[in-house]
N, C-alpha and C positions, 0 to 999 in steps of 0.2 A: 392186707390183715394185719401184717407186723404194724404198719403206721398208724393205725386203728388199738393197738391193745397198747406202744408206745405210749400214746396219747393219753392212754386212761392210766398209764401209769404214771405220766407224769403231774396230772391231775389229785391221784392219791397220795403224789410226793407234798403238793403244793397243800392238798388240804391238812394232810397229816403239821405240815411244816409250818405255815403261816398263816394259818384261819383258825379262829377261834372256833368254840365248840357251837357256838348257834351256828355263825359260818359253814362249819365241817358239815354237818347235818343238809342244815339249807343245800350245800354246791351237790354235796351226795343224792337229795332225791332230785334235783335240777337234772343230772346226771342219768340217775337211773330215767323216771320223763320221757329225754332225748333218748336214747336208748331203747327204750320199750317204742315208743313213738314211728322209730326208723325201721322197729320189723313190724309193724300195727298192733302191737299186742298195748297198746295207750290211747287214751284219747286227747282231746285236745289240751284238757284243763287235768288228768288224774291219769293212777295206774290201780292195778293190783301188788299189792307187795305184802308177800305171804315170807316176810321176815320178821327173827323174834325182836325182841329190845337190847335184846343177848348178842346176836348176830351184826345189827346193827350197833351196837355198844362197839363190839371186836373190828367193825373195820374201821370205827372214827379215833381209837384209841380213846374209848372213855369209858367210866363204870354205865351199870343200868341204870343205878338211880339217875346218876346226870341228863343219862338219854332220856330218860324215861321227862326229867324236868325240862328238858328243852322242847321236846314236842308238847309238852300242855304248853309252855310260853310262845310258842308258833302258833295253837289253837289259839292262845290269848289275845294273841298280834294278828288275828285272822287271814292269818300267813296261809296254814292248809288247816283242813280237816279229815276226821278217819272214820271209817267205819264200815266192819266188821270186812278187815283186812284192803281197805281200798283205802288211796291217799288223791286226796281231794286238792292240786296246787291254787287257792283262792286269789291270789296274785303271783301273778307269775311274773308280770312287771319288774312289782316292787322287788321280789324275791331273787331277780338274773340283779339288779344293781345292787343290792346289798350284800352279795357277794363277788361281785363282778364278773360273770359269769359269763363265757363267750362258749355258744355250744360248737363242737370238735367238726368241722368243713367235712372229716376224714369220716365221720359215720353214713350211709347209704340212707338214700332219700326213701322215706318208706311211700309202699305200694301206693296208688290211686283210690283202690276198691280197701276197702276197712277191711282186716282180716277178721278185724273180732267183731264183729259192728253187735256181736250178744253179747259184750264184755259190760257190764252193770256199776259202772263209776257215777257216784253219786254227783249233782254240780253242789257248788258253794251256795249258798243259804246267806243272805246278808243282813237280815236278822235273828239269825238261829246257829248256833253256837254246836259244835260236836262234846259230849259233856262224859262221852267215855271213855273211859283207860283203855288208850291205845295198845293195839296187837303187833303195831309193829313197830 
């Protein structure tokens, strides 16, 4: 448990100290996804994100306005979609490359059985992009 917490803190320091705002948000979304996958609360490409833009902004050291602009940019780049509090990572590989993301080897492996089979996370549509204002 201590090793996981230290890895998480290291990631946060790197995020705040070395990455652009664009990279910070991508990295945080990838970390959320990896952690939620490890405990069976995410799908292969998405997860429920019940956080406001204000909370995300505080975690990233950004203004709410800037966080909103970056979320909109990620949607325009077809990297993410958001609907009803769900985040879909449309191009997971590209996102990982953009921020040089390496999942922590310290997170536990997800259970074989899908603990949240009823989790409704929409899939990305290649021709349709979300146009609604993000709630997270």
